[in-house]
C-alpha positions as CSV (number, residue, x, y, z in Angstrom):
1,M,-31.6,5.6,-11.5
2,Y,-28.9,7.6,-13.3
3,A,-26.7,4.5,-13.7
4,D,-29.6,2.8,-15.6
5,R,-29.4,5.5,-18.3
6,L,-25.7,4.9,-18.9
7,P,-24.7,2.6,-21.8
8,T,-23.9,-1.0,-20.7
9,A,-20.3,-0.7,-21.9
10,V,-19.8,2.4,-19.8
11,R,-21.4,0.8,-16.8
12,Q,-19.1,-2.3,-17.2
13,L,-16.0,0.0,-17.4
14,L,-17.1,2.0,-14.4
15,T,-17.8,-1.2,-12.5
16,D,-14.4,-2.7,-13.4
17,L,-12.6,0.5,-12.3
18,L,-14.6,0.5,-9.1
19,V,-13.6,-3.1,-8.4
20,V,-9.9,-2.4,-9.0
21,F,-10.0,0.6,-6.8
22,W,-11.9,-1.4,-4.1
23,V,-9.3,-4.2,-4.1
24,Y,-6.5,-1.6,-4.0
25,A,-8.1,0.2,-1.1
26,W,-8.5,-3.1,0.9
27,I,-4.9,-4.0,0.2
28,R,-3.8,-0.6,1.4
29,A,-6.0,-1.0,4.5
30,G,-4.4,-4.4,5.2
31,L,-0.9,-3.0,4.9
32,W,-1.9,-0.1,7.2
33,I,-3.3,-2.4,9.8
34,N,-0.1,-4.5,9.6
35,D,2.0,-1.4,10.2
36,M,-0.2,-0.3,13.1
37,V,-0.1,-3.7,14.8
38,E,3.6,-4.0,14.2
39,K,4.1,-0.8,16.3
40,L,2.8,-2.7,19.3
41,G,6.0,-4.7,19.0
42,V,8.2,-1.7,19.9
43,P,8.0,-2.2,23.7
44,G,9.0,-5.8,23.1
45,Q,12.0,-4.7,21.1
46,K,13.0,-2.3,23.8
47,L,12.5,-5.0,26.4
48,Q,14.7,-7.4,24.4
49,D,17.4,-4.8,23.9
50,A,17.4,-3.8,27.6
51,G,17.4,-7.4,28.8
52,T,20.2,-8.3,26.4
53,G,22.3,-5.2,27.4
54,I,21.8,-5.9,31.2
55,A,22.6,-9.6,30.8
56,G,25.8,-8.7,28.9
57,N,26.9,-6.2,31.5
58,L,26.2,-8.5,34.4
59,N,28.1,-11.3,32.6
60,D,31.1,-8.9,32.2
61,I,30.9,-7.9,35.8
62,S,30.7,-11.6,36.8
63,G,33.8,-12.4,34.8
64,K,35.7,-9.6,36.4
65,V,34.5,-10.4,39.9
66,G,35.4,-14.1,39.3
67,R,39.1,-13.1,39.0
68,V,39.2,-11.8,42.6
69,P,41.5,-14.2,44.5
70,L,39.9,-16.6,47.1
71,V,36.3,-15.2,47.1
72,G,35.8,-14.6,43.3
73,D,33.8,-17.7,42.7
74,D,31.4,-17.0,45.6
75,L,30.8,-13.4,44.4
76,T,29.9,-14.4,40.8
77,S,26.8,-16.4,41.7
78,P,24.4,-13.4,42.3
79,F,25.7,-11.7,39.1
80,K,25.1,-14.9,37.1
81,S,21.6,-15.2,38.5
82,A,20.8,-11.6,37.7
83,A,22.3,-12.1,34.1
84,G,20.0,-15.1,33.7
85,A,17.0,-13.1,34.8
86,A,17.9,-10.3,32.4
87,A,18.2,-12.9,29.6
88,S,14.7,-14.1,30.5
89,I,13.4,-10.6,30.2
90,A,15.1,-10.3,26.7
91,D,13.6,-13.6,25.7
92,A,10.1,-12.4,26.8
93,G,10.6,-9.3,24.7
94,R,11.5,-11.4,21.7
95,Q,8.5,-13.7,22.2
96,Q,6.2,-10.7,22.5
97,Q,7.6,-9.4,19.1
98,E,7.0,-12.8,17.5
99,I,3.4,-12.9,18.7
100,I,2.7,-9.4,17.5
101,D,4.3,-10.1,14.1
102,N,2.1,-13.2,13.7
103,L,-1.0,-11.2,14.8
104,A,-0.1,-8.3,12.4
105,L,0.3,-10.8,9.5
106,A,-3.0,-12.7,10.4
107,M,-5.0,-9.5,10.7
108,S,-3.7,-7.9,7.4
109,L,-4.2,-11.2,5.5
110,L,-7.8,-11.4,6.9
111,I,-8.6,-7.8,5.9
112,I,-7.2,-8.4,2.4
113,A,-8.6,-12.0,1.9
114,V,-12.3,-11.3,2.5
115,P,-12.7,-8.6,-0.1
116,L,-10.5,-10.6,-2.6
117,A,-12.7,-13.6,-2.0
118,L,-15.8,-11.6,-2.7
119,V,-14.3,-10.4,-6.0
120,L,-13.1,-13.8,-7.0
121,F,-16.2,-15.7,-6.1
122,L,-19.0,-13.2,-6.7
123,W,-18.0,-10.4,-9.1
124,L,-15.5,-12.4,-11.4
125,P,-18.0,-15.2,-12.3
126,L,-20.6,-12.6,-13.3
127,R,-18.0,-10.7,-15.3
128,L,-16.9,-13.9,-17.1
129,R,-20.5,-14.9,-17.8
130,W,-21.1,-11.5,-19.4
131,M,-18.0,-11.9,-21.5
132,R,-19.1,-15.3,-22.7
133,R,-22.6,-14.0,-23.5
134,A,-21.2,-10.9,-25.3
135,G,-18.7,-13.1,-27.2
136,V,-21.4,-15.4,-28.5
137,A,-23.6,-12.4,-29.4
138,V,-20.8,-10.8,-31.4
139,K,-20.3,-14.0,-33.4
140,V,-24.0,-14.3,-34.3
141,R,-25.2,-10.7,-34.6
142,N,-24.6,-10.4,-38.3
143,E,-26.1,-13.8,-39.2
144,P,-29.8,-14.1,-40.1
145,A,-30.3,-17.0,-37.7
146,G,-28.2,-15.2,-35.1
147,K,-30.5,-12.2,-35.2
148,D,-33.4,-14.5,-34.7
149,L,-31.7,-16.1,-31.7
150,L,-30.9,-12.7,-30.2
151,A,-34.5,-11.6,-30.8
152,L,-35.8,-14.8,-29.0
153,R,-33.4,-14.2,-26.2
154,A,-34.7,-10.6,-25.8
155,L,-38.3,-11.9,-25.8
156,A,-37.5,-14.4,-23.1
157,S,-35.3,-12.2,-20.8
158,R,-36.1,-8.5,-21.3
159,P,-38.6,-6.8,-19.0
160,L,-42.1,-6.3,-20.4
161,N,-41.9,-2.5,-20.3
162,E,-38.9,-2.6,-22.6
163,L,-40.6,-5.0,-25.0
164,T,-43.8,-3.0,-25.2
165,K,-41.8,0.1,-26.2
166,L,-41.0,-1.8,-29.4
167,G,-44.7,-2.1,-30.2
168,P,-47.8,-3.8,-28.7
169,D,-47.6,-6.8,-30.9
170,I,-43.9,-7.3,-30.9
171,A,-44.1,-11.0,-30.1
172,Q,-46.7,-11.6,-32.9
173,S,-44.5,-9.7,-35.3
174,W,-41.5,-11.8,-34.4
175,R,-43.6,-15.0,-34.8
176,N,-44.6,-13.8,-38.3
177,G,-41.0,-13.3,-39.2
178,D,-41.2,-9.5,-39.5
179,A,-37.6,-8.4,-40.2
180,A,-38.0,-5.0,-38.5
181,A,-39.3,-6.7,-35.3
182,V,-36.5,-9.2,-35.4
183,D,-33.9,-6.4,-35.9
184,A,-35.5,-4.3,-33.1
185,L,-35.5,-7.3,-30.6
186,A,-31.9,-8.3,-31.6
187,A,-30.8,-4.7,-31.1
188,L,-32.5,-4.6,-27.7
189,E,-30.6,-7.7,-26.6
190,L,-27.3,-6.4,-28.0
191,R,-27.7,-3.1,-26.2
192,D,-28.3,-4.9,-22.9
193,L,-24.9,-6.6,-23.5
194,G,-23.2,-3.3,-24.3
195,L,-22.8,-4.1,-28.0
196,K,-23.7,-2.3,-31.2
197,P,-26.6,-3.6,-33.2
198,A,-25.9,-5.7,-36.3
199,R,-25.4,-3.9,-39.5
């Protein structure tokens, strides 16, 4: 109710600011979700680091044991197997991080893309339509024929309660070419677009 009493230009400005804030808030939410999901990759990082460290240590031990005369080659086999298992653990940790990175990116893009799509496909076309209408109205508002067109537009599109406030016979007055009626109707249409009446 209160928003209806605000001038159209103020409502447009408030709506524009609200849309900008809304888009910013969703972008921040997407980045926050990305950060939260990325934290799930910390165990994978630790797993990779631990597996890589153990595999490196076991390979070092295997190299040292392999230098023992006569039995060195036989003793290295368990260490090499254990190093391979540790490398598999490190690889599993790396894969887990990749999956979580992909999930974080997909979730954040989805959270950002849906609101942006609403803005681009719902709000922006309406805003551009208003801009086109207001641009045409600015061009014609000071022309006599333009005032008549604006008055006709008001008669065709404004609610009846707004039209009756201009007088009970406003349509008849317009048909008769009454300049005051034309000016009043044109001003009504211009106010709806957030524009000042013609001089």
